[in-house]
BANUDO-256629 format. One line per 3 residues: number of its first residue (from 1); their letters; for each residue x, z, y of N, C-alpha, C, O. Coordinates in Angstrom, 3 decimals. Each point is the difference from the previous one (the first is absolute). Example, Ala and Ser with C-alpha at 12.3 -4.5 7.8 and 13.67 -1.06 7.14 Angstrom:
% residues 2
1 = AS = 13.190,7.800,-5.690,-0.890,0.000,1.190,0.900,0.000,1.200,1.036,0.665,-0.019 | -1.386,-1.385,1.069,0.820,0.060,1.190,-0.770,0.730,1.090,0.509,0.169,1.108
% end
This chain:
% residues 136
1 = MSE = -138.614,-66.998,-45.674,-0.761,-0.796,1.819,-0.849,1.404,-0.154,-0.690,0.572,-0.844 | 1.192,-0.369,2.241,-0.815,1.288,0.399,-1.570,-0.594,0.316,-0.930,0.621,-0.514 | 0.705,-1.501,1.135,-1.488,-0.049,0.527,-0.310,-1.767,-1.372,0.771,-0.759,-0.587
4 = QGR = -2.266,0.886,0.683,-0.014,-1.184,-1.032,-0.258,-1.556,1.004,-0.348,-0.422,1.103 | 0.745,0.098,-2.234,0.714,-1.725,0.159,-1.960,-0.379,0.027,-0.944,0.534,-0.582 | 1.058,-1.867,1.706,-1.008,-0.625,0.157,0.061,-1.304,-0.590,1.213,-0.103,0.183
7 = VLL = -1.532,-1.048,-0.774,0.133,-1.015,-0.519,-1.137,-0.804,0.349,-1.063,0.611,-0.109 | 0.972,-1.814,0.501,-1.556,-0.914,-0.188,0.587,-1.269,-0.307,1.037,-0.571,0.335 | -2.167,0.259,-1.192,0.293,-0.948,-1.207,-0.807,-1.343,0.543,-1.195,0.117,-0.273
10 = VED = 1.508,-1.421,0.997,-0.611,-1.047,0.245,-0.444,-0.840,-1.085,0.674,-1.023,-0.121 | -1.266,1.112,-0.395,-0.435,-0.691,-1.485,-1.454,-0.741,-0.047,-0.998,0.716,0.084 | 0.863,-2.002,-0.203,-1.388,-0.113,-0.025,-0.548,-0.064,-1.195,-1.209,0.212,-0.083
13 = EEL = 1.898,-0.488,-0.986,-0.233,0.438,-1.341,-0.496,1.340,-0.548,0.855,0.887,-0.007 | -1.944,-0.599,-0.407,-0.376,1.275,-0.323,0.473,0.525,-1.364,-0.232,1.177,-0.275 | 1.081,-2.213,-0.875,0.303,0.759,-1.173,1.534,0.118,0.683,0.624,0.909,-0.546
16 = NRV = 0.214,-1.652,1.691,1.085,0.646,-0.398,0.024,1.194,1.190,0.920,0.819,-0.002 | -2.028,-0.765,1.059,-0.225,1.502,0.430,-0.147,1.315,-0.857,0.618,1.042,0.221 | -1.679,-1.282,-1.396,0.179,0.568,-1.124,1.335,0.600,-0.800,0.195,1.177,-0.305
19 = LVR = 0.725,-2.400,0.039,1.256,0.327,-0.477,0.677,1.124,0.794,0.276,1.151,-0.337 | -0.056,-1.920,1.675,1.275,1.055,0.878,-0.877,1.284,0.088,0.809,0.885,0.282 | -1.863,-0.411,-0.363,-1.130,1.178,0.216,0.917,0.795,-1.105,0.793,0.892,0.303
22 = AIL = -1.024,-1.345,-1.578,0.229,0.484,-1.446,1.415,0.209,0.145,0.212,1.148,0.388 | 0.912,-1.869,-0.563,1.431,-0.085,0.453,0.041,0.839,0.702,0.763,0.842,-0.473 | -1.220,-0.483,1.546,0.904,1.381,1.267,-0.657,1.330,-0.769,0.673,1.014,-0.181
25 = ARA = -2.158,-1.140,-0.283,-0.552,1.377,-0.815,1.130,0.522,-0.867,0.388,1.168,0.022 | 0.226,-2.360,-0.970,0.478,0.661,-0.960,1.910,-0.406,0.545,0.690,-0.567,-0.848 | -0.275,0.788,1.740,1.330,-0.495,0.263,0.590,1.340,0.070,-0.341,0.988,0.651
28 = PDP = 1.853,-1.292,-1.939,1.014,1.120,-0.178,0.424,0.686,2.012,-0.072,1.195,0.286 | 0.332,-1.924,0.399,0.419,0.086,1.162,-0.968,0.883,0.609,-1.091,-0.504,0.265 | 1.315,1.972,0.064,-0.692,0.645,0.844,-0.755,-0.518,1.298,-1.222,0.005,0.143
31 = DVR = 2.286,-0.513,0.901,-0.527,-0.455,0.889,-0.914,-1.041,-0.035,-1.026,0.217,0.645 | 1.083,-1.032,-1.079,-0.836,-1.140,-0.397,-1.458,0.710,-0.343,-0.969,0.120,0.750 | 1.156,0.403,-2.406,-1.406,0.867,-0.612,-0.819,0.502,1.373,-1.208,-0.178,0.149
34 = GAA = 1.956,0.745,0.688,-0.628,0.984,0.756,-0.382,-0.678,1.731,-0.300,0.683,0.979 | 0.439,-2.259,-1.040,0.115,-0.493,1.032,-1.332,-0.300,0.249,-0.568,-0.174,-1.078 | -0.369,0.004,2.256,-1.428,-0.330,0.479,0.058,-1.468,-0.191,0.902,-0.715,0.436
37 = LAE = -1.883,0.335,-1.088,-0.090,-1.748,0.137,-1.095,-0.206,0.717,-1.036,0.659,0.089 | 1.411,-1.739,0.461,-1.533,-0.586,0.929,0.433,-1.164,-0.804,1.056,-0.258,-0.577 | -2.517,-0.557,0.746,0.017,-1.606,-0.435,-0.919,-0.824,1.254,-0.997,0.376,0.617
40 = AAT = 1.798,-1.661,-0.535,-0.859,-1.056,0.609,-0.144,-1.605,-0.911,0.818,-0.546,-0.741 | -1.973,0.188,1.096,-0.163,-0.923,-0.931,0.340,-1.617,0.702,0.112,-1.151,-0.422 | -0.032,1.865,1.733,0.402,-1.604,1.593,1.019,0.365,0.740,0.640,1.046,-0.105
43 = LAD = -0.469,-2.001,0.940,0.863,0.523,0.925,-0.722,1.028,1.300,0.301,1.079,0.511 | -1.203,-1.907,-0.360,-1.131,0.966,0.759,0.307,1.359,-0.290,0.680,0.738,0.714 | -1.269,-0.414,-1.907,-0.065,1.618,-0.471,1.068,0.823,-0.035,0.000,1.226,-0.111
46 = ARQ = 1.202,-2.208,0.243,1.559,0.513,-0.180,-0.224,0.612,1.602,0.030,1.195,0.296 | -0.266,-2.365,0.667,0.660,0.356,1.371,-0.597,1.264,0.181,0.755,0.915,0.327 | -2.388,-0.587,-0.525,-0.658,0.575,0.408,0.331,1.462,-0.492,-0.221,0.999,0.684
49 = ALA = 0.866,-0.981,-2.156,0.369,1.240,-0.596,1.425,0.518,0.575,0.275,1.178,0.228 | 0.747,-2.525,0.000,1.057,0.791,0.968,-0.071,0.261,1.526,1.011,0.377,0.593 | -2.386,-0.602,0.164,0.079,0.487,1.026,-0.520,1.437,0.118,0.239,0.825,0.883
52 = HDR = -1.003,-0.715,-1.973,-0.656,1.494,-0.178,0.862,1.101,-0.619,-0.126,1.174,0.349 | 1.005,-1.576,-1.278,0.684,1.045,-0.811,1.395,-0.252,-0.300,0.503,-1.101,-0.226 | -0.053,1.980,0.241,1.647,0.304,-0.234,0.790,-0.615,-1.497,0.002,0.779,-0.953
55 = VDV = 0.506,-1.847,0.810,0.173,-0.721,-0.791,1.665,0.012,-0.337,0.713,-0.348,0.940 | -0.154,0.658,-1.993,1.319,-0.092,-0.260,0.758,-1.246,-1.014,1.189,-0.227,-0.229 | -2.365,-0.397,-0.214,0.833,-1.064,-1.209,-1.812,-0.976,0.298,-1.123,0.484,0.136
58 = VLL = 1.471,-1.587,-0.134,-0.953,-1.204,-0.161,0.482,-0.609,-0.919,1.206,-0.208,-0.137 | -2.301,-0.245,-0.793,0.891,-0.836,-1.148,-1.614,-1.425,0.253,-1.231,-0.009,0.005 | 2.217,-0.798,0.133,-0.679,-0.970,0.448,-0.076,-1.152,-0.706,1.076,-0.566,-0.193
61 = DLN = -2.218,-0.018,-0.319,-0.332,-1.334,-0.893,0.473,-1.122,1.247,0.149,0.684,1.012 | 0.063,-1.741,-0.783,0.270,-1.192,0.247,-1.064,-1.133,0.878,-0.156,-0.424,1.145 | -0.485,0.254,-2.645,-1.367,-0.497,0.182,-1.278,0.689,-0.293,-0.422,0.290,-1.119
64 = LPD = -0.235,-0.026,2.454,-1.425,0.877,0.359,-0.921,-0.913,0.362,0.426,-0.948,0.660 | -1.620,0.982,-0.925,-1.050,-1.272,0.151,-0.037,0.102,1.750,-0.618,-0.919,0.536 | 1.185,1.885,0.317,-0.185,-0.380,1.159,1.409,-0.261,0.778,0.249,0.184,1.191
67 = GNG = 0.614,-0.679,-2.254,1.601,-0.365,0.708,0.763,0.275,-0.945,-0.214,0.322,-1.168 | 1.397,-0.515,1.932,1.456,0.171,-0.650,0.273,1.323,0.431,-0.316,0.441,1.105 | 1.099,0.385,-2.280,-0.015,1.604,0.468,1.615,0.230,1.076,0.486,0.980,0.564
70 = LSL = -0.065,-2.461,-0.687,1.280,-0.145,0.822,-0.053,-0.061,1.368,0.983,0.182,0.717 | -2.338,-0.485,-0.234,-0.221,0.723,1.204,-0.200,1.426,0.512,0.273,0.575,1.054 | -0.741,-0.294,-1.981,-0.443,2.038,0.006,1.603,0.388,0.142,0.249,0.872,0.832
73 = ASE = 0.883,-1.451,-1.581,1.131,0.567,0.080,0.812,0.114,0.997,0.696,0.950,0.361 | -0.883,-2.341,0.198,0.239,-0.334,1.503,-0.068,0.641,0.876,0.958,0.486,0.602 | -2.739,-0.276,-0.208,-0.531,0.836,1.020,0.643,2.129,-0.327,0.088,1.011,0.697
76 = LAT = 0.151,-1.349,-1.977,0.441,1.634,-0.124,1.784,-0.252,0.413,0.836,0.622,0.656 | -0.848,-1.211,-1.028,1.942,-0.387,0.120,-0.082,0.424,2.089,0.701,0.892,0.476 | -1.393,-1.505,0.146,0.030,-0.878,1.403,-0.654,1.451,0.560,0.358,0.288,1.143
79 = AQR = -1.177,0.561,-1.735,-1.068,1.173,0.697,1.021,0.846,0.507,1.116,0.247,-0.458 | -1.861,0.276,1.790,0.739,1.183,0.593,-0.962,1.163,-0.343,-0.935,0.440,0.668 | 1.504,0.029,-2.144,-0.743,1.120,-0.902,1.315,1.134,0.182,1.168,-0.382,0.069
82 = VER = -1.481,1.502,-0.019,0.805,1.412,-0.232,0.247,-0.162,-1.539,1.139,-0.325,-0.335 | -1.816,0.463,-0.359,0.823,-0.096,-1.241,-0.553,-1.562,-0.841,-1.142,-0.120,-0.444 | 2.367,-1.142,0.339,-0.791,-0.982,-0.682,0.462,0.134,-1.329,1.164,0.139,-0.375
85 = PEV = -2.427,-0.207,-0.448,0.080,0.000,-1.941,0.815,-0.978,-0.162,0.248,-0.985,0.696 | 0.312,1.509,-2.102,1.013,-0.784,-0.629,-1.212,-0.923,-0.690,-1.052,0.468,-0.435 | 1.604,-2.540,0.426,-0.868,-0.729,-0.763,0.317,-0.456,-1.260,1.092,-0.564,-0.065
88 = VAL = -1.512,0.615,-0.608,0.152,-0.864,-1.253,-1.067,-0.891,-0.377,-1.187,0.290,-0.149 | 1.835,-1.581,-0.008,-0.519,-1.359,-0.243,-0.205,0.163,-1.431,0.911,0.371,-0.741 | -2.550,-0.745,0.173,-0.286,-0.485,-1.172,-0.347,-0.814,0.023,-0.751,-0.417,0.882
91 = TAS = 1.361,-0.553,-2.412,-0.350,-1.322,-0.274,0.211,-0.740,-1.089,0.810,0.383,-0.844 | -1.537,-1.603,0.695,0.002,0.051,-1.546,1.338,-1.248,0.616,0.976,0.028,-0.749 | -0.895,-0.586,1.400,1.376,-1.255,0.105,1.282,0.439,0.285,0.136,0.699,1.003
94 = VLP = 0.806,-0.958,-1.658,1.325,0.060,-0.700,0.754,-0.670,1.099,1.220,0.159,0.049 | -1.732,-0.771,0.690,1.016,-1.118,0.550,0.816,0.581,0.918,-0.477,0.967,0.594 | 2.102,-1.462,-0.194,0.318,0.577,0.484,0.140,0.006,1.976,0.666,0.751,0.714
97 = QER = -1.386,-1.651,-0.415,-0.496,-0.119,1.236,-1.605,0.660,0.094,-0.772,-0.010,0.958 | 0.622,0.492,-2.118,-1.535,0.939,0.307,0.322,1.288,0.263,-0.727,0.750,0.650 | 2.128,-0.344,-1.273,0.619,1.202,0.243,0.601,0.243,1.538,-0.134,0.925,0.801
100 = AAA = 0.862,-2.192,-0.763,0.730,0.147,1.443,-0.970,0.040,1.346,0.150,0.725,0.983 | -1.259,-1.778,-1.236,-1.181,0.161,0.770,-0.413,1.552,0.491,-0.266,0.315,1.160 | 0.277,0.544,-2.282,-0.753,1.025,0.211,0.705,1.155,0.416,-0.577,0.988,0.455
103 = MAA = 1.866,-1.080,-0.600,1.284,0.835,0.695,0.172,-0.051,1.436,0.254,0.897,0.803 | -0.529,-2.666,-0.587,0.010,-0.029,1.422,-1.371,0.325,0.808,0.092,0.609,1.066 | -1.195,-0.955,-1.493,-0.908,0.848,0.778,0.045,1.533,-0.188,-0.983,0.683,0.287
106 = GCD = 2.089,-0.161,-0.756,-0.433,1.495,0.341,0.176,0.663,-1.069,0.686,1.013,0.137 | -1.162,-1.290,-1.398,0.120,0.911,-1.151,0.938,0.267,-0.747,0.642,-0.811,-0.669 | -0.446,2.333,0.746,1.077,0.791,-0.313,0.142,-0.031,-1.719,0.834,0.654,-0.626
109 = GFL = -1.702,-1.436,0.117,0.459,-0.205,-1.618,-1.150,-0.910,-0.619,-1.070,-0.290,0.533 | 1.570,-0.114,-1.857,-0.663,-0.922,-0.811,-0.492,0.343,-1.246,0.825,0.551,-0.729 | -1.852,-0.706,0.309,-0.458,0.137,-1.577,-0.470,-1.024,-0.567,-1.119,-0.436,0.268
112 = DKP = 2.243,-0.310,-1.494,-1.203,-1.218,-0.368,-1.365,0.809,-0.932,0.076,1.080,-0.586 | -1.170,-1.909,0.676,-1.019,0.286,-1.170,0.079,-1.096,-1.438,0.454,-1.140,-0.097 | -0.972,1.858,-0.710,-0.196,1.015,-0.351,1.274,0.835,-0.051,1.098,-0.337,-0.443
115 = YAA = -1.468,1.501,0.989,1.248,1.330,0.150,0.313,0.844,-1.173,-0.893,-0.128,-0.838 | 1.710,0.844,0.505,-0.251,0.848,-1.099,0.034,1.348,0.623,0.863,0.247,0.841 | -2.026,0.932,-1.310,-0.504,1.138,0.678,1.537,0.554,0.435,0.239,0.503,1.098
118 = ADL = 0.601,-0.664,-2.006,1.478,1.310,0.258,0.563,-0.449,1.279,0.652,0.749,0.727 | -1.046,-2.634,-0.311,0.758,-0.782,0.884,-0.820,0.466,1.458,0.545,0.131,1.096 | -1.862,0.057,-1.372,-0.460,0.147,1.300,-0.306,1.460,0.525,-0.568,0.174,1.078
121 = VRV = 0.946,0.804,-1.844,0.216,1.435,-0.198,1.392,0.279,0.835,-0.002,0.616,1.066 | 1.210,-1.155,-1.691,0.821,-0.173,0.781,0.047,-0.801,1.603,0.589,0.594,0.903 | -1.163,-1.799,-0.652,-0.063,-0.504,1.182,-1.031,1.211,0.877,0.077,-0.032,1.228
124 = IGT = -0.740,0.765,-1.683,-1.105,0.331,0.753,1.121,1.163,0.617,0.352,0.016,1.179 | 0.077,0.843,-2.113,0.728,1.430,0.274,1.232,-0.470,0.884,0.199,0.624,1.042 | 0.605,-1.626,-1.359,0.947,-0.438,0.995,-0.589,-0.042,1.478,0.643,0.774,0.709
127 = HLR = -1.376,-1.245,-0.206,-0.515,-0.488,0.441,-0.695,1.316,1.300,0.203,0.322,1.170 | -1.067,0.065,-2.296,-0.463,1.401,0.752,1.228,0.568,0.447,0.402,-0.077,1.161 | 0.231,0.691,-2.163,1.567,1.012,0.355,0.765,-0.840,1.262,0.265,0.679,0.991
130 = RHR = -0.025,-1.607,-0.976,0.514,-1.190,1.182,-0.876,0.445,1.235,0.595,0.688,0.829 | -1.792,-0.950,-0.606,-1.033,0.122,0.918,0.336,1.443,0.608,0.394,0.085,1.163 | -0.583,1.220,-2.090,0.191,1.168,0.634,1.196,0.264,0.742,-0.054,0.651,1.043
133 = TDQ = 1.598,-1.301,-1.692,1.086,0.541,0.736,0.498,-1.043,1.050,1.031,0.198,0.642 | -2.083,-1.728,-0.433,0.577,-0.352,1.332,-0.738,0.318,0.817,0.310,-0.458,1.100 | -1.916,1.550,-1.116,-0.258,-0.123,1.120,0.563,1.283,0.818,0.677,0.850,-0.577
136 = P = -0.983,-0.764,1.895,-0.042,1.547,0.998,-0.317,0.719,-0.453,-0.079,1.095,0.556
% end
């Protein structure tokens, strides 16, 4: 990847944010290890980050203190943005209808919690590269 990727982690649990930071810092995939990581603990913080910074991939917890992450996924799917980030839903719910709702809301991927570090790295790497090749 010629340019550093940018990942926004939208996660209200501090321990989960620490875990993602550690996984990215040690990722064997150089695109993932080199990605800049921004963090938001609420939907409001995520919206502000997205309004001010270029983001390639959003890792989106669905259960946040100020609402359902699917509302943000839907906003991003319908927004008139030059570069729409890839959105990966993160949730402890593994019900098929939850996955279907995430994809219908505009998510590009889905990762069940708890996830293995290798799965998180694979998903981020895939979406970083896909975002780069899909953009003008």
